[in-house]
N, C-alpha and C positions, 0 to 999 in steps of 0.2 A: 677734139682736143684729147691728148693722151692722158693717161691716169696721172702721170707726173705733173702735167699742166694743171689738172683739176686740184691736185693736192696743193700746189703752189698758190693757186687762186684762193682756195679755202683758207690757207694760212694768212694771206694778205688781208682777206676780209675779217678774219678773227682778230688780227692785230688792230685793224682800223676800228672795229667795234669796241674793243677795250679802250682805245684812245678816246673815242667819242663818249663812251659811258663814263670814263673818268673825268673828262672835261665838263660834262653836263651835270655831274653829281648823280647820275643814274646808277642805282644799285648800291648806294653807300650813304654815309652820314655826311652831307655836305652843308656848309654854313649857308645861311640865307642871304646871299649877296643881293638878291632882288626878291621883292615880294609882289604878289598880285595887286593891281590897282582895282579896288572894289567899286561897284556902281554908286555907292553912297559911302560916306565916311562915318564910321562908328567908333566910339571909344568903349572899352570894357576892361574889367579886371579879370585876369586869368590866374587861377591858382592851380599849380601842378601837383602831382602825387607826393612830392617831397614837402609840400607846404609853402613853397616859394610863390609869392603873389606879385604880379606886375600889372600896372595900368598901361594899356596899349591903345594907340591910335591906329586908324586904318585897319581895324579888326576885320578879318574875313574867315569864313568857314570853307576851306578848300578853294579860296578865291571868290566865294559868293557871300552875300549878305543875308543868308538864311541857313537854317539847319535843315538838312534833308536826310531822309532814310526811309525805313520801312515801318509801317504801323499795321501789324497783322499781315494781310496779303497785299496791301496797298503801298504805293510810294507817296510820301508826303513832304511838304516843305513848310517850315515855320519861319516867317520873316523875323529878323532881329527886332523890328518895330513892335512885335507882339510878345517878346520874351523878357521876363523879369530876371530869370536865373535859369541856368542849365547845369546840371551835375551829371558826371559821367560815372557809370557803374559797370562792373564786370557783368558778363552774361550776354545773351543773344546768340550764342554759338561760337564756334571757332573763328577767329579773325574778326569778331564783332564786339561791340560795346552797346550798352543801352544808355541813351541820353534822356534824363528825366528833366523835362522842360516845365517850368512854372510860368504860365502866361501872365500878362499884366492884369487880367481879370480873375486870376486865382485858379484857373484850370491846370490840371497836370496831364501832360502828354508824354508817353514813353515811346521814344523812337529808337529803332535798332539801326546802328550805323557801322560802317567799316572802321576798324580800329586804327587803320593806318592813314586815314584822312588827315590833312594838315590844317591847323589853325595858324593864321599869320597875323602879324601886327608890327607896329613900329613903336619902339621905346624912345626915351630921351637919349639913349646911348647907342641905338642901332636897331637893325631889323631883328625880328623874332619869328620863329616857327616852332610848332610843337605838334606831335601826333596826338590824335584824340585819345589813344590809350594811355597817354601820360597826363591828361588833364583831370583834375578833380572837380573844378567848378569854374563857370564863367558867370560873372555877375556885373551889376551896375552898367548894363548896356545902354548907351545913349547915342542918339544921332548927333553928330557934330556938324555935318554939312550934307545937303542933298546932292551935291556934285562931287565927282571924283577929284582927287588932287591932280595938279597939272604936271607934277614931276615924274 
């Protein structure tokens, strides 16, 4: 293929990538048209850094029903079933936050997480998503159904 042919092919690929990225919300602030269907259905109250509080159904941590991250040199998961409250603090390094988890039996666990992980849920008025860096606290976590929703 000639140099001109390669340049044309590269231009077509670049335009296609921009189209796909825009259509999928990749690389930008896209509204949560769809949220993950978690393995179990939990309800929780999420308070953001502005003080806004909402009660959410189908709450998930990046699509999962547990908080995961680093504890020292180890990777850990803390299931929602064991969490009383989780507050998010600055720290943990660049691109990281520390989630201070209070378990149901009163223990405190400090887990370092990526600050761009998403928390999802469903409100009375629509879908909800928020990056961990924008969360102040998650509380009143309770199991609603051991089965995922059918929708």
